[in-house]
N, C-alpha and C positions, 0 to 999 in steps of 0.2 A: 902389805903395803909399804911399812919403812923401808925394806928391802927393794922393792920399787922403787921409793924416791930418791933412796943414794944413788941407784944405777943408773936413774936419768938426771940427778947432777953433775955424775961421773959422765956424761954425754953431751950435754946441752952446755952452751957458753954461758958466762952470768947475764950478757945480755939477753939471751934466748930464756931464761931462766927469770929474769925480770918481765920480759915480756907476757910469762905462762900465770907471771903473777899481777898483773896490771889492774889495777881495782876497776870495777865497772863504773859506768857515769851512777852519777848522785842525781836523782828525782825529785823534785820540789815543786811548791805550789799547786799543786796536782797534776802534773804532767807538764805546765807551762815550762817550767825549767828543768834541765839538766845540765849537768856540770862534768866535764872529761879533764880526768888528772893524768898526768903523765908520771906515775909515780906508783908502787907497789902497793899492795893491798893496804899492809904493817904502818901504812903512813895514810890513810883514808880520812882518817881524824884531825890530824894536823895540817895537812897542805890541800884539801881537797871540800873537805866540811866547812871552813871560815869562809870558802866564798860561794859557796852556795848558801849559806846562810844571810850571806850581804845580798847575795843577788834576789833571793826569794823575800827579804825582807821588804825591800824596795817595790818589789810587783804587789806584796801584799796591800802596803802604803797605798798602791795608785788604786789599789780595787777596793781601798776605803773611802780615797778623797775623789771617784768618780763615779759617775753613774754605771760600770760597768760589773756585771754581780761575775764573780768567780765560776767557772766553769774548768772541766776535767777534759786534759787534752790526751789524744792517743798518740799524738807526735808533737814533741817538742816546741816551740814558741823561741825560747830564749836558749842557745848552745854557748854555753863557757867553758875553751879550752882551754886548761891552763899548763903552759910548757914546763920545763927543766932549768930556762935560763939560771944561769947565778950570777951575772951582770947586772948592773943598777940600768935596767934598758926596763924604761918606763911605757913602754908603747902600749898601746889597748887599740888591737886591730879587727875593726867591727864590717861584714858583709853581710848584705840582707839574699835571699833568695824566694822561689817561686815554686811549690811544691805543685806536681801535675793535678791534686784534685784542690790547687786555686789556696791553700792555704799560705801565710808566708812563714819564713822562719830567720833567724838573723844567729849566724857564727860569729861569736866576741873572744877573739884572740888574745891572751895575757901570755906572753913570752916569758917573762919574768914576773911572775905573780907579786914576790916579795915590795919590788920597787915599782907596780902597775900606779900608772896616776887614777887615782881613786874619782878625783871630778870630774875626768873623762869618762870613767867605767860607771859611773852613775848616769851620766847622760844618754852614753849609748843603750845601758838596761833599761832606759826608760824609752827612749825612739823602737827598741825592740819589744817591748810591751803594747805599745799604738799600736806598731803594726800587725803584733800577732793577734789581739784581741779585735782593732777596730778597722783592720785593713787599710791604713793609712799612715804616712810619712809624714813625720813634723822634723824641723828643723831642729838645729843643736839651740838655739834660741828660744824656740818653745819649748824643748826640751831642759831647759836654764829656767825659766819660768812657772815649769809644773816643777820642777826641783826644787825652789823658794816654797810654794805653794805646799810642797810635804813637809816641810820645818810646821811646827805649831804655833808658833810667835807667827811667823811671818804671813801667815793663813790669815791670820787674826788681825794682825795690822794691815793685810791687802783688802778686809771687808770693811774695816774702818776708813779706809782710803776712799774704798769704793763709796760708801753712804756719804763721805762730804765731798765728794763730788756728785754724787747727785743733788743733794740738799742746797750746791752750789748754781745749779742746773746744765751741770755738763752732761758728756752722753758718759754712758755706762752699759758696761757688758749686761748685766743683769736688767731685769724686767724690772716697772716701776711695784708689781705684786712682790717679786724678790726682794728688793731693798726695802718694800715697809715691813716683811717679814722679817728682814735682817736687824732693824729699825729696835724691833718690836723684842730679837732673841738675847740670853745673855752670852755674848761671845766669849767671855772671859770670867768664868764663876768665881766670886768672891775678889772682884778687881771692876775699879770704876774708873774711868776714862773722863778728862774733861767732857767730852764729845757725850757721852751719859749723863752727864750730872745736868748739863745744859739742857738736852733733850727733856730729861724730866723735869727739869724747871719751866720750860715751855708748856707742859702740860697742869700748870697750876693757876688755871682759869676756870670759872663756870660759863657752860653755854645756854642761853637759852634752848627751850626743846624748838618752840616756834619762833620762826623768822619774823612774824607779824604782831611778837606779843614778847616782845623785850623786857628782860626784868624792870620794875619799877617804872615801867615806860622810856625806858633811856638806854638801856643798857644790852645790847644783844651778845656783849661777850664782857663777864668783869672780873676785876681783880680778886683777892680774897680778902682786901681792906675795903676793896669796895662793896663786896658782901656783906661784911660785917655793918656797913654804915645803914645798907637797906634790907636786911634782915627782917625788920619788924613791917616795914611799909611793903614787902612781896612777901609772902609766903612761900612763893613758887622756889627762890633761892636757896631755900632752906633742905626743901625738898631733892633737889639737885645736886645742892654737898649732900646730903645725906647717900645718896646712891652712888657718888664718887668718892668716898671715903674709901673705901675696899679697894677699889683699883688705883689707889696709888701706892699701895701697897704693895698689889704685884709690879707696877710700873717700876718701883723702885728694888725689888725682890733679888736676890740669887747673884746681886754684884759688892760693893764693898761693904761695910758694917758702918761706915759713916753713912754710905747714902740710904742703907735700908734703913739705921736711925729717923734720919731726915725725912723719909716718905712712912715713915708711920707716926713722928710728930705732926705731920700733915694730915693725915689719915684721922687721927684724935683729933684735931681742930675740925675738919671737916662734921667729923659725927658728931661735936659738940655744937657746931655751929646748928646743924638740923636738926638735933633737938633743941635749940633754944634755952637748956636748963642754965648757961651763964649769963653775965652781963658783958656788955661789951667789952670793958676793961681786959676782964679776964681771958676773953678771947681774943682780943691785940696781945696780952700776956704768951699767949701759946702760938698766936701767929710770929711774934716774934723770937722764942725759942727756934722754932723750926728753919726759918732764916739762918739763926744760927749755925744749926746743926749742915744744913743744905752748903752754907758758906764753907763748915770745916771740910763737907763731901768734897767740894770744889778744890782746894786747898790741898789735902789729900790726892787727889786726882792728879792736880799738877805737878807734886815733887814725886810721885809714883812714873810718869810719864818722863821726867827729868833724869830718875836714877834709870830707866831703862835706857835712854837716850844716850847714853855718857858713851 
């Protein structure tokens, strides 16, 4: 075999030898991605693999952030062809094609991969993904929006922004049910924004269970301080307070420590209001302490947003 290789090397030119040694395509994301490299096999890891990882990571993130389930491809939907250019050519050349079996694929050519425009490459990968997966073409501006959504922080910012627009009565893409679900969700574990604190504060009321029977015959909805005043006059307010106490823990949980502490303080207050074992002054002190904790949570949320937006 060694003798055969020596004879082959003696009869072939260097270009022919490199062609014989050329690396096969590198396949990723269950066949969706194939990366072709104009390099010998021994340069596979340093020349071809980084582009394959870059492309497949974007595709995997797109699967995670959309309703599309990963599937196996017998023919690649995204083909990235790496050139051997040594100049600072930033070009990213993309062409879409349709096979006879009605499947789509995109060829993305990088003449000089070391200098390729990565922003442009990301957008072309996103466009190629949706063409292969959903058989639809998306514009570069749509791809840019999707790219922003792939950033966890930007995605969370977009959700908060959509909630705020919905609360102002503006038109949003999500349905009412989806928005309400978002409002109840912990979008950033361990973090509270001002809107989180204000939404929690909007729940600091007790509501009469029956419209025709207001609390103490005068309040369909009452504040916690009003509840202290009428707790002996109308036992119903104590029952509703007792039922609401554990809900406040859930509303404030999973976010910042300051909001969780405030939620716990309000929950303890409602529990004691329901038990009616403490006098009014003790309950007022508990409520005052809870209000202080809520103000601290709001101030910390403001500081967080100011720091993020610098």
